[in-house]
N, C-alpha and C positions, 0 to 999 in steps of 0.2 A: 504494500499499499504506500509506504513512504517512498519506495523507489519509483513508483508511478508518478507521484507528485514531483519528485526531483527531475524526472525525465520530462514531464510536461513543462515545468518551469524552465529547464534548460532549452527545450525546443522553442518556447516562447521568446526567451532572451535572444537566441540565435536568429530567430525570424526578425526581431526588432533590429538587431545589429545589421543584418543583411538589407533590410529596408532603408535604414539610415545610410548605408554605404551606397545604395542605388540612388538615393535622393541627392547625396553629395556629387555623384557622377553627373546626374541630370543637371544640377545646379551649375557645375563647372562648364557643361556644354552650353547652357543658356548664357552664361557670362561671356564665353568665347564668341558665341553667335552675335550677341548684342555689340560687343566691342568691334567685330568685323563690320557689322551693318552700319554702325554709327561712323566708323572711320571712312567707309566708302561714301556715305552720305555727306560727311564733312568735306571730303575731297571734291565731290561733285557739286555741292551747293556752296561751300565756302563759309560756313559759320565758324565762330571762334571756339577755342578750347573750353571755355566756361560753359557755353551752350552745349557742347559735346558731352561734357560730364553730366549735366542736368538731363540731357536726352537719354544717356545711358541708364540713368536711374529710372526714368519713365518707362523705357522699353523693358528693362529687366523686371520691374515691378509688374508690368503687363504680362510678360511671359510666365512669371512665377504664378500669377493669378490664374492664367489660362491652364497651366499645368495642374494647379490645385483643383480648379473646376472640372477638368477632364477626369480626375481621379476621385471625384466626389460621387458617392453612390446615390444619395437622395436629393442632390441639387438639381435645379433646372439649369442645365449646362448652357443651353442657348441663351437664356436670359442673362445669366451670370457673365458670359463672355461678351455679350452685347453691352452690358453695363461697364465692363472693364475697358472695352474698346472706346466707348463714349468718354470715359474718364481719361484715357490715353490721349484721345484727340484734343480734349479741352486743355490738358497740360501741355501738349506740344504747341498749341496755339499761343499759350502764355509765354513759352520760351522763345519761339522763333518769330521773326517779323512776318508779315503777310506773304511776301514773295517767297521767302525761304520756306514757309509752311506749305505753300502750294507746290513748290518744287519737291519738297520732301514727300508729300502725299502722292504726287505723280510718280516719283521713283518707287515709292513703297508699294503702290498698287499696280506697278508694271504698266502704267499708262505711257511712260516714255522710258528709255534706257540711256545709258551713258554714250552709246554709239550713235544715237540719233544726231541729226544736225542741229537740233535745238541748242541754243547757247544757254547753259545752265547758270553759269556765273556771269554776272554783269561786268563785262570787260570789253574793250574795243577789239574788233577783228583786225588782224594784221594783214 
């Protein structure tokens, strides 16, 4: 009887440790993804480093929220993700000026890409 309890407790603890390990792997992937995305957006649009740091926080918070919503059993995933997206958009609008925000959205939603002939950064043509 005591051995069964010890075995159940050991299995539970090992399951928790494995879950935490998987979560840290997912979190490191999210961080790397956000850093790459914001860096490419910064190069394409030309916002400063302060805005880049703030945008990284917004994007990482959004992705962590989406990940949490996707793994929630009883949540309304669609509504939760919609709310997260609305909050993300609002925060991005506060950080970026209007033209930067529109360019960010266009790139983020694949409406344009960096290879298009559209001038993303306001600078004279040579």
